[in-house]
PDBQT receptor file of N, H, CA, C and O in Angstrom, charges set to zero:
ATOM      1  N   UNK A   1       0.884  -0.735  -0.112  1.00  0.00    +0.000 N 
ATOM      2  CA  UNK A   1       0.647  -0.075   0.104  1.00  0.00    +0.000 C 
ATOM      3  C   UNK A   1       0.861   0.833   0.158  1.00  0.00    +0.000 C 
ATOM      4  O   UNK A   1       1.390   1.079   1.242  1.00  0.00    +0.000 OA
ATOM      5  N   UNK A   2       0.710   2.142  -0.810  1.00  0.00    +0.000 N 
ATOM      6  H   UNK A   2       0.280   1.942  -1.691  1.00  0.00    +0.000 HD
ATOM      7  CA  UNK A   2       1.740   3.509  -1.260  1.00  0.00    +0.000 C 
ATOM      8  C   UNK A   2       0.103   4.724  -0.450  1.00  0.00    +0.000 C 
ATOM      9  O   UNK A   2      -1.123   4.664  -0.356  1.00  0.00    +0.000 OA
ATOM     10  N   UNK A   3       1.579   5.929   0.035  1.00  0.00    +0.000 N 
ATOM     11  H   UNK A   3       2.575   5.978  -0.041  1.00  0.00    +0.000 HD
ATOM     12  CA  UNK A   3       0.392   7.304   0.556  1.00  0.00    +0.000 C 
ATOM     13  C   UNK A   3       1.306   8.366   0.480  1.00  0.00    +0.000 C 
ATOM     14  O   UNK A   3       2.530   8.482   0.423  1.00  0.00    +0.000 OA
ATOM     15  N   UNK A   4      -0.003   9.351   0.501  1.00  0.00    +0.000 N 
ATOM     16  H   UNK A   4      -0.997   9.256   0.547  1.00  0.00    +0.000 HD
ATOM     17  CA  UNK A   4       0.605  10.434   0.325  1.00  0.00    +0.000 C 
ATOM     18  C   UNK A   4       0.454  11.481   1.546  1.00  0.00    +0.000 C 
ATOM     19  O   UNK A   4       0.135  10.845   2.550  1.00  0.00    +0.000 OA
ATOM     20  N   UNK A   5       0.569  12.842   1.812  1.00  0.00    +0.000 N 
ATOM     21  H   UNK A   5       0.829  13.360   0.997  1.00  0.00    +0.000 HD
ATOM     22  CA  UNK A   5       0.602  13.154   3.183  1.00  0.00    +0.000 C 
ATOM     23  C   UNK A   5       0.028  14.930   2.001  1.00  0.00    +0.000 C 
ATOM     24  O   UNK A   5       0.597  15.513   1.077  1.00  0.00    +0.000 OA
ATOM     25  N   UNK A   6      -1.686  15.239   2.939  1.00  0.00    +0.000 N 
ATOM     26  H   UNK A   6      -2.148  14.766   3.690  1.00  0.00    +0.000 HD
ATOM     27  CA  UNK A   6      -1.847  16.541   1.718  1.00  0.00    +0.000 C 
ATOM     28  C   UNK A   6      -2.117  17.387   2.741  1.00  0.00    +0.000 C 
ATOM     29  O   UNK A   6      -3.151  17.475   3.402  1.00  0.00    +0.000 OA
ATOM     30  N   UNK A   7      -0.414  18.427   2.877  1.00  0.00    +0.000 N 
ATOM     31  H   UNK A   7       0.427  18.356   2.339  1.00  0.00    +0.000 HD
ATOM     32  CA  UNK A   7      -0.796  19.494   4.198  1.00  0.00    +0.000 C 
ATOM     33  C   UNK A   7      -1.329  20.446   3.142  1.00  0.00    +0.000 C 
ATOM     34  O   UNK A   7      -1.536  20.277   1.941  1.00  0.00    +0.000 OA
ATOM     35  N   UNK A   8      -1.554  21.892   4.235  1.00  0.00    +0.000 N 
ATOM     36  H   UNK A   8      -1.386  22.030   5.212  1.00  0.00    +0.000 HD
ATOM     37  CA  UNK A   8      -2.260  22.576   4.442  1.00  0.00    +0.000 C 
ATOM     38  C   UNK A   8      -1.515  23.814   3.851  1.00  0.00    +0.000 C 
ATOM     39  O   UNK A   8      -0.321  24.042   4.045  1.00  0.00    +0.000 OA
ATOM     40  N   UNK A   9      -2.395  24.619   3.073  1.00  0.00    +0.000 N 
ATOM     41  H   UNK A   9      -3.365  24.433   2.916  1.00  0.00    +0.000 HD
ATOM     42  CA  UNK A   9      -1.390  25.518   1.910  1.00  0.00    +0.000 C 
ATOM     43  C   UNK A   9      -1.703  26.593   2.005  1.00  0.00    +0.000 C 
ATOM     44  O   UNK A   9      -0.672  27.125   1.592  1.00  0.00    +0.000 OA
ATOM     45  N   UNK A  10      -2.725  27.838   2.371  1.00  0.00    +0.000 N 
ATOM     46  H   UNK A  10      -3.562  27.406   2.707  1.00  0.00    +0.000 HD
ATOM     47  CA  UNK A  10      -2.980  29.233   2.511  1.00  0.00    +0.000 C 
ATOM     48  C   UNK A  10      -4.247  28.027   2.980  1.00  0.00    +0.000 C 
ATOM     49  O   UNK A  10      -4.419  27.643   4.137  1.00  0.00    +0.000 OA
ATOM     50  N   UNK A  11      -4.911  27.649   1.981  1.00  0.00    +0.000 N 
ATOM     51  H   UNK A  11      -4.771  27.961   1.041  1.00  0.00    +0.000 HD
ATOM     52  CA  UNK A  11      -6.345  26.447   2.496  1.00  0.00    +0.000 C 
ATOM     53  C   UNK A  11      -6.378  24.998   3.258  1.00  0.00    +0.000 C 
ATOM     54  O   UNK A  11      -5.772  23.932   3.149  1.00  0.00    +0.000 OA
ATOM     55  N   UNK A  12      -7.027  25.335   3.778  1.00  0.00    +0.000 N 
ATOM     56  H   UNK A  12      -7.520  26.201   3.866  1.00  0.00    +0.000 HD
ATOM     57  CA  UNK A  12      -7.434  23.402   4.442  1.00  0.00    +0.000 C 
ATOM     58  C   UNK A  12      -7.311  22.805   3.068  1.00  0.00    +0.000 C 
ATOM     59  O   UNK A  12      -7.539  23.240   1.939  1.00  0.00    +0.000 OA
ATOM     60  N   UNK A  13      -6.831  21.550   3.592  1.00  0.00    +0.000 N 
ATOM     61  H   UNK A  13      -6.646  21.197   4.509  1.00  0.00    +0.000 HD
ATOM     62  CA  UNK A  13      -6.927  20.428   2.380  1.00  0.00    +0.000 C 
ATOM     63  C   UNK A  13      -8.352  19.557   2.144  1.00  0.00    +0.000 C 
ATOM     64  O   UNK A  13      -9.178  19.212   2.989  1.00  0.00    +0.000 OA
ATOM     65  N   UNK A  14      -8.342  19.382   1.035  1.00  0.00    +0.000 N 
ATOM     66  H   UNK A  14      -7.671  19.662   0.349  1.00  0.00    +0.000 HD
ATOM     67  CA  UNK A  14     -10.070  18.643   1.022  1.00  0.00    +0.000 C 
ATOM     68  C   UNK A  14     -10.387  17.691   1.354  1.00  0.00    +0.000 C 
ATOM     69  O   UNK A  14      -9.826  16.595   1.360  1.00  0.00    +0.000 OA
ATOM     70  N   UNK A  15     -11.457  18.063   1.709  1.00  0.00    +0.000 N 
ATOM     71  H   UNK A  15     -11.913  18.954   1.704  1.00  0.00    +0.000 HD
ATOM     72  CA  UNK A  15     -11.894  16.547   2.421  1.00  0.00    +0.000 C 
ATOM     73  C   UNK A  15     -11.979  15.490   1.975  1.00  0.00    +0.000 C 
ATOM     74  O   UNK A  15     -12.007  15.281   0.762  1.00  0.00    +0.000 OA
ATOM     75  N   UNK A  16     -12.057  14.321   3.128  1.00  0.00    +0.000 N 
ATOM     76  H   UNK A  16     -12.035  14.490   4.114  1.00  0.00    +0.000 HD
ATOM     77  CA  UNK A  16     -12.608  13.114   2.991  1.00  0.00    +0.000 C 
ATOM     78  C   UNK A  16     -12.941  12.918   0.970  1.00  0.00    +0.000 C 
ATOM     79  O   UNK A  16     -12.249  12.812  -0.042  1.00  0.00    +0.000 OA
ATOM     80  N   UNK A  17     -14.435  12.966   1.327  1.00  0.00    +0.000 N 
ATOM     81  H   UNK A  17     -14.997  13.052   2.150  1.00  0.00    +0.000 HD
ATOM     82  CA  UNK A  17     -14.644  12.557   0.185  1.00  0.00    +0.000 C 
ATOM     83  C   UNK A  17     -14.233  13.208  -1.717  1.00  0.00    +0.000 C 
ATOM     84  O   UNK A  17     -14.478  12.929  -2.891  1.00  0.00    +0.000 OA
ATOM     85  N   UNK A  18     -13.315  14.416  -0.684  1.00  0.00    +0.000 N 
ATOM     86  H   UNK A  18     -13.116  14.642   0.270  1.00  0.00    +0.000 HD
ATOM     87  CA  UNK A  18     -13.192  14.911  -2.341  1.00  0.00    +0.000 C 
ATOM     88  C   UNK A  18     -11.660  14.120  -2.790  1.00  0.00    +0.000 C 
ATOM     89  O   UNK A  18     -11.299  13.969  -3.957  1.00  0.00    +0.000 OA
ATOM     90  N   UNK A  19     -10.873  13.663  -1.557  1.00  0.00    +0.000 N 
ATOM     91  H   UNK A  19     -11.166  13.785  -0.608  1.00  0.00    +0.000 HD
ATOM     92  CA  UNK A  19     -10.277  13.084  -1.565  1.00  0.00    +0.000 C 
ATOM     93  C   UNK A  19     -10.421  11.548  -1.844  1.00  0.00    +0.000 C 
ATOM     94  O   UNK A  19      -9.416  10.842  -1.927  1.00  0.00    +0.000 OA
ATOM     95  N   UNK A  20     -11.830  10.982  -2.004  1.00  0.00    +0.000 N 
ATOM     96  H   UNK A  20     -12.647  11.555  -1.937  1.00  0.00    +0.000 HD
ATOM     97  CA  UNK A  20     -11.632   9.833  -2.390  1.00  0.00    +0.000 C 
ATOM     98  C   UNK A  20     -12.060   9.913  -3.485  1.00  0.00    +0.000 C 
ATOM     99  O   UNK A  20     -12.452   8.918  -4.094  1.00  0.00    +0.000 OA
ATOM    100  N   UNK A  21     -12.081  11.024  -3.942  1.00  0.00    +0.000 N 
ATOM    101  H   UNK A  21     -11.763  11.833  -3.447  1.00  0.00    +0.000 HD
ATOM    102  CA  UNK A  21     -12.534  11.049  -5.702  1.00  0.00    +0.000 C 
ATOM    103  C   UNK A  21     -11.733  11.693  -6.383  1.00  0.00    +0.000 C 
ATOM    104  O   UNK A  21     -12.123  11.276  -7.473  1.00  0.00    +0.000 OA
ATOM    105  N   UNK A  22     -11.345  12.020  -6.502  1.00  0.00    +0.000 N 
ATOM    106  H   UNK A  22     -11.028  12.359  -5.617  1.00  0.00    +0.000 HD
ATOM    107  CA  UNK A  22      -9.972  12.770  -7.241  1.00  0.00    +0.000 C 
ATOM    108  C   UNK A  22      -8.561  11.417  -6.980  1.00  0.00    +0.000 C 
ATOM    109  O   UNK A  22      -7.462  11.765  -7.411  1.00  0.00    +0.000 OA
ATOM    110  N   UNK A  23      -8.607  10.567  -6.584  1.00  0.00    +0.000 N 
ATOM    111  H   UNK A  23      -9.500  10.284  -6.234  1.00  0.00    +0.000 HD
ATOM    112  CA  UNK A  23      -7.823   9.185  -6.075  1.00  0.00    +0.000 C 
ATOM    113  C   UNK A  23      -8.598   8.036  -7.245  1.00  0.00    +0.000 C 
ATOM    114  O   UNK A  23      -7.979   7.331  -8.042  1.00  0.00    +0.000 OA
ATOM    115  N   UNK A  24      -9.412   8.068  -7.152  1.00  0.00    +0.000 N 
ATOM    116  H   UNK A  24      -9.915   8.640  -6.504  1.00  0.00    +0.000 HD
ATOM    117  CA  UNK A  24     -10.903   7.494  -8.137  1.00  0.00    +0.000 C 
ATOM    118  C   UNK A  24      -9.987   7.107  -9.196  1.00  0.00    +0.000 C 
ATOM    119  O   UNK A  24      -9.166   6.205  -9.364  1.00  0.00    +0.000 OA
ATOM    120  N   UNK A  25     -10.690   8.740 -10.267  1.00  0.00    +0.000 N 
ATOM    121  H   UNK A  25     -11.357   9.473 -10.130  1.00  0.00    +0.000 HD
ATOM    122  CA  UNK A  25     -10.394   9.495 -11.236  1.00  0.00    +0.000 C 
ATOM    123  C   UNK A  25      -8.527   8.747 -12.178  1.00  0.00    +0.000 C 
ATOM    124  O   UNK A  25      -8.298   8.290 -13.298  1.00  0.00    +0.000 OA
ATOM    125  N   UNK A  26      -7.542   9.036 -10.795  1.00  0.00    +0.000 N 
ATOM    126  H   UNK A  26      -7.728   9.407  -9.885  1.00  0.00    +0.000 HD
ATOM    127  CA  UNK A  26      -6.126   9.401 -11.419  1.00  0.00    +0.000 C 
ATOM    128  C   UNK A  26      -5.730   7.423 -10.983  1.00  0.00    +0.000 C 
ATOM    129  O   UNK A  26      -4.542   7.103 -10.941  1.00  0.00    +0.000 OA
ATOM    130  N   UNK A  27      -7.003   6.150 -10.663  1.00  0.00    +0.000 N 
ATOM    131  H   UNK A  27      -7.968   6.410 -10.697  1.00  0.00    +0.000 HD
ATOM    132  CA  UNK A  27      -6.416   5.060 -10.802  1.00  0.00    +0.000 C 
ATOM    133  C   UNK A  27      -6.085   4.361  -9.562  1.00  0.00    +0.000 C 
ATOM    134  O   UNK A  27      -5.849   3.170  -9.354  1.00  0.00    +0.000 OA
ATOM    135  N   UNK A  28      -6.138   5.793  -8.469  1.00  0.00    +0.000 N 
ATOM    136  H   UNK A  28      -6.330   6.760  -8.638  1.00  0.00    +0.000 HD
ATOM    137  CA  UNK A  28      -6.193   5.051  -7.110  1.00  0.00    +0.000 C 
ATOM    138  C   UNK A  28      -7.107   3.847  -6.829  1.00  0.00    +0.000 C 
ATOM    139  O   UNK A  28      -7.954   3.478  -7.641  1.00  0.00    +0.000 OA
ATOM    140  N   UNK A  29      -6.879   3.194  -5.528  1.00  0.00    +0.000 N 
ATOM    141  H   UNK A  29      -6.191   3.494  -4.867  1.00  0.00    +0.000 HD
ATOM    142  CA  UNK A  29      -8.218   2.492  -4.700  1.00  0.00    +0.000 C 
ATOM    143  C   UNK A  29      -7.785   1.795  -3.702  1.00  0.00    +0.000 C 
ATOM    144  O   UNK A  29      -6.625   1.842  -3.293  1.00  0.00    +0.000 OA
ATOM    145  N   UNK A  30      -9.120   0.756  -3.006  1.00  0.00    +0.000 N 
ATOM    146  H   UNK A  30     -10.062   0.719  -3.338  1.00  0.00    +0.000 HD
ATOM    147  CA  UNK A  30      -8.510   0.927  -1.223  1.00  0.00    +0.000 C 
ATOM    148  C   UNK A  30      -7.798   2.014  -0.890  1.00  0.00    +0.000 C 
ATOM    149  O   UNK A  30      -6.591   2.220  -0.766  1.00  0.00    +0.000 OA
ATOM    150  N   UNK A  31      -9.283   3.033  -0.701  1.00  0.00    +0.000 N 
ATOM    151  H   UNK A  31     -10.264   2.867  -0.801  1.00  0.00    +0.000 HD
ATOM    152  CA  UNK A  31      -8.108   4.012  -0.127  1.00  0.00    +0.000 C 
ATOM    153  C   UNK A  31      -9.363   4.468   0.957  1.00  0.00    +0.000 C 
ATOM    154  O   UNK A  31     -10.594   4.455   0.946  1.00  0.00    +0.000 OA
ATOM    155  N   UNK A  32      -7.939   5.002   2.179  1.00  0.00    +0.000 N 
ATOM    156  H   UNK A  32      -6.939   5.012   2.187  1.00  0.00    +0.000 HD
ATOM    157  CA  UNK A  32      -7.617   5.018   3.466  1.00  0.00    +0.000 C 
ATOM    158  C   UNK A  32      -7.475   6.392   3.320  1.00  0.00    +0.000 C 
ATOM    159  O   UNK A  32      -6.812   6.808   2.369  1.00  0.00    +0.000 OA
ATOM    160  N   UNK A  33      -8.264   7.584   4.529  1.00  0.00    +0.000 N 
ATOM    161  H   UNK A  33      -8.802   7.245   5.301  1.00  0.00    +0.000 HD
ATOM    162  CA  UNK A  33      -7.831   8.856   4.554  1.00  0.00    +0.000 C 
ATOM    163  C   UNK A  33      -8.113   8.358   6.354  1.00  0.00    +0.000 C 
ATOM    164  O   UNK A  33      -8.660   7.485   7.027  1.00  0.00    +0.000 OA
ATOM    165  N   UNK A  34      -7.441   9.396   6.459  1.00  0.00    +0.000 N 
ATOM    166  H   UNK A  34      -6.996  10.105   5.912  1.00  0.00    +0.000 HD
ATOM    167  CA  UNK A  34      -7.416   9.533   8.042  1.00  0.00    +0.000 C 
ATOM    168  C   UNK A  34      -6.386  11.356   8.307  1.00  0.00    +0.000 C 
ATOM    169  O   UNK A  34      -5.617  11.874   7.497  1.00  0.00    +0.000 OA
ATOM    170  N   UNK A  35      -6.840  11.945   9.854  1.00  0.00    +0.000 N 
ATOM    171  H   UNK A  35      -7.465  11.524  10.512  1.00  0.00    +0.000 HD
ATOM    172  CA  UNK A  35      -6.021  13.425   9.433  1.00  0.00    +0.000 C 
ATOM    173  C   UNK A  35      -7.440  14.616   9.804  1.00  0.00    +0.000 C 
ATOM    174  O   UNK A  35      -8.608  14.302  10.033  1.00  0.00    +0.000 OA
ATOM    175  N   UNK A  36      -6.874  15.928   9.763  1.00  0.00    +0.000 N 
ATOM    176  H   UNK A  36      -5.925  16.183   9.578  1.00  0.00    +0.000 HD
ATOM    177  CA  UNK A  36      -7.189  17.083  10.197  1.00  0.00    +0.000 C 
ATOM    178  C   UNK A  36      -7.937  17.932   8.771  1.00  0.00    +0.000 C 
ATOM    179  O   UNK A  36      -8.361  17.413   7.738  1.00  0.00    +0.000 OA
ATOM    180  N   UNK A  37      -7.917  19.032   9.061  1.00  0.00    +0.000 N 
ATOM    181  H   UNK A  37      -7.573  19.453   9.900  1.00  0.00    +0.000 HD
ATOM    182  CA  UNK A  37      -8.776  20.114   7.549  1.00  0.00    +0.000 C 
ATOM    183  C   UNK A  37      -6.963  20.550   7.632  1.00  0.00    +0.000 C 
ATOM    184  O   UNK A  37      -6.804  21.560   6.946  1.00  0.00    +0.000 OA
ATOM    185  N   UNK A  38      -5.573  20.062   8.281  1.00  0.00    +0.000 N 
ATOM    186  H   UNK A  38      -5.702  19.241   8.838  1.00  0.00    +0.000 HD
ATOM    187  CA  UNK A  38      -4.240  20.986   8.046  1.00  0.00    +0.000 C 
ATOM    188  C   UNK A  38      -3.971  20.124   7.038  1.00  0.00    +0.000 C 
ATOM    189  O   UNK A  38      -3.901  20.400   5.840  1.00  0.00    +0.000 OA
ATOM    190  N   UNK A  39      -3.789  18.824   7.677  1.00  0.00    +0.000 N 
ATOM    191  H   UNK A  39      -3.846  18.599   8.650  1.00  0.00    +0.000 HD
ATOM    192  CA  UNK A  39      -3.030  17.903   6.689  1.00  0.00    +0.000 C 
ATOM    193  C   UNK A  39      -3.552  15.934   7.499  1.00  0.00    +0.000 C 
ATOM    194  O   UNK A  39      -3.671  15.515   8.651  1.00  0.00    +0.000 OA
ATOM    195  N   UNK A  40      -3.746  15.140   5.773  1.00  0.00    +0.000 N 
ATOM    196  H   UNK A  40      -3.649  15.480   4.837  1.00  0.00    +0.000 HD
ATOM    197  CA  UNK A  40      -4.407  13.990   5.917  1.00  0.00    +0.000 C 
ATOM    198  C   UNK A  40      -3.401  13.309   5.336  1.00  0.00    +0.000 C 
ATOM    199  O   UNK A  40      -2.538  13.995   4.789  1.00  0.00    +0.000 OA
ATOM    200  N   UNK A  41      -3.278  12.036   5.310  1.00  0.00    +0.000 N 
ATOM    201  H   UNK A  41      -3.980  11.479   5.755  1.00  0.00    +0.000 HD
ATOM    202  CA  UNK A  41      -2.735  11.107   4.784  1.00  0.00    +0.000 C 
ATOM    203  C   UNK A  41      -3.707  10.127   4.336  1.00  0.00    +0.000 C 
ATOM    204  O   UNK A  41      -4.504   9.459   4.995  1.00  0.00    +0.000 OA
ATOM    205  N   UNK A  42      -3.428  10.182   2.747  1.00  0.00    +0.000 N 
ATOM    206  H   UNK A  42      -2.781  10.725   2.212  1.00  0.00    +0.000 HD
ATOM    207  CA  UNK A  42      -4.389   9.059   2.770  1.00  0.00    +0.000 C 
ATOM    208  C   UNK A  42      -3.644   7.800   1.520  1.00  0.00    +0.000 C 
ATOM    209  O   UNK A  42      -3.083   7.817   0.424  1.00  0.00    +0.000 OA
ATOM    210  N   UNK A  43      -4.208   6.569   2.810  1.00  0.00    +0.000 N 
ATOM    211  H   UNK A  43      -4.664   6.555   3.700  1.00  0.00    +0.000 HD
ATOM    212  CA  UNK A  43      -2.864   5.292   1.817  1.00  0.00    +0.000 C 
ATOM    213  C   UNK A  43      -4.061   5.038   0.674  1.00  0.00    +0.000 C 
ATOM    214  O   UNK A  43      -4.970   5.853   0.516  1.00  0.00    +0.000 OA
ATOM    215  N   UNK A  44      -3.956   3.930  -0.023  1.00  0.00    +0.000 N 
ATOM    216  H   UNK A  44      -3.217   3.268   0.105  1.00  0.00    +0.000 HD
ATOM    217  CA  UNK A  44      -3.928   3.751  -1.317  1.00  0.00    +0.000 C 
ATOM    218  C   UNK A  44      -2.706   2.685  -2.200  1.00  0.00    +0.000 C 
ATOM    219  O   UNK A  44      -1.525   2.898  -2.473  1.00  0.00    +0.000 OA
ATOM    220  N   UNK A  45      -3.980   0.993  -2.588  1.00  0.00    +0.000 N 
ATOM    221  H   UNK A  45      -4.940   0.820  -2.367  1.00  0.00    +0.000 HD
ATOM    222  CA  UNK A  45      -3.829   0.654  -3.488  1.00  0.00    +0.000 C 
ATOM    223  C   UNK A  45      -3.923   0.904  -5.193  1.00  0.00    +0.000 C 
ATOM    224  O   UNK A  45      -4.969   1.429  -5.572  1.00  0.00    +0.000 OA
ATOM    225  N   UNK A  46      -2.789   0.525  -6.359  1.00  0.00    +0.000 N 
ATOM    226  H   UNK A  46      -1.939   0.098  -6.051  1.00  0.00    +0.000 HD
ATOM    227  CA  UNK A  46      -2.732   0.634  -7.740  1.00  0.00    +0.000 C 
ATOM    228  C   UNK A  46      -1.911   1.446  -8.175  1.00  0.00    +0.000 C 
ATOM    229  O   UNK A  46      -0.797   1.790  -7.778  1.00  0.00    +0.000 OA
ATOM    230  N   UNK A  47      -2.831   1.875  -9.434  1.00  0.00    +0.000 N 
ATOM    231  H   UNK A  47      -3.735   1.596  -9.757  1.00  0.00    +0.000 HD
ATOM    232  CA  UNK A  47      -1.594   2.635  -9.891  1.00  0.00    +0.000 C 
ATOM    233  C   UNK A  47      -1.729   3.212 -10.179  1.00  0.00    +0.000 C 
ATOM    234  O   UNK A  47      -2.244   3.137 -11.294  1.00  0.00    +0.000 OA
ATOM    235  N   UNK A  48      -1.417   4.846  -9.493  1.00  0.00    +0.000 N 
ATOM    236  H   UNK A  48      -0.999   4.907  -8.587  1.00  0.00    +0.000 HD
ATOM    237  CA  UNK A  48      -1.988   6.106 -10.126  1.00  0.00    +0.000 C 
ATOM    238  C   UNK A  48      -1.165   7.234 -11.116  1.00  0.00    +0.000 C 
ATOM    239  O   UNK A  48       0.039   7.448 -10.980  1.00  0.00    +0.000 OA
ATOM    240  N   UNK A  49      -2.115   7.995 -12.249  1.00  0.00    +0.000 N 
ATOM    241  H   UNK A  49      -3.094   7.821 -12.360  1.00  0.00    +0.000 HD
ATOM    242  CA  UNK A  49      -1.953   8.506 -12.702  1.00  0.00    +0.000 C 
ATOM    243  C   UNK A  49      -1.375   9.542 -12.257  1.00  0.00    +0.000 C 
ATOM    244  O   UNK A  49      -2.207  10.294 -11.748  1.00  0.00    +0.000 OA
ATOM    245  N   UNK A  50       0.640  10.309 -12.163  1.00  0.00    +0.000 N 
ATOM    246  H   UNK A  50       1.316   9.699 -12.576  1.00  0.00    +0.000 HD
ATOM    247  CA  UNK A  50       1.214  11.472 -10.823  1.00  0.00    +0.000 C 
ATOM    248  C   UNK A  50       0.823  12.638 -11.896  1.00  0.00    +0.000 C 
ATOM    249  O   UNK A  50       1.562  13.603 -11.699  1.00  0.00    +0.000 OA
ATOM    250  N   UNK A  51      -0.225  12.906 -13.122  1.00  0.00    +0.000 N 
ATOM    251  H   UNK A  51      -0.825  12.122 -13.282  1.00  0.00    +0.000 HD
ATOM    252  CA  UNK A  51       0.287  13.864 -14.553  1.00  0.00    +0.000 C 
ATOM    253  C   UNK A  51      -0.852  14.278 -14.094  1.00  0.00    +0.000 C 
ATOM    254  O   UNK A  51      -1.011  15.420 -14.525  1.00  0.00    +0.000 OA
ATOM    255  N   UNK A  52      -2.066  13.843 -13.205  1.00  0.00    +0.000 N 
ATOM    256  H   UNK A  52      -1.937  12.915 -12.856  1.00  0.00    +0.000 HD
ATOM    257  CA  UNK A  52      -3.313  14.074 -13.808  1.00  0.00    +0.000 C 
ATOM    258  C   UNK A  52      -4.075  15.343 -11.923  1.00  0.00    +0.000 C 
ATOM    259  O   UNK A  52      -5.207  15.827 -11.922  1.00  0.00    +0.000 OA
TER     260      UNK A  52
């Protein structure tokens, strides 16, 4: 399982629903999201297209 950490940059991080939808669009699956509005850790499997 891979993971990415999304941190706050002038605005709050996207909510769990937004992050999950974005991961599905780029090819991620089996998504687990934990964290706060300042930082979220997203665990995923699959081959993610990092250019999207």
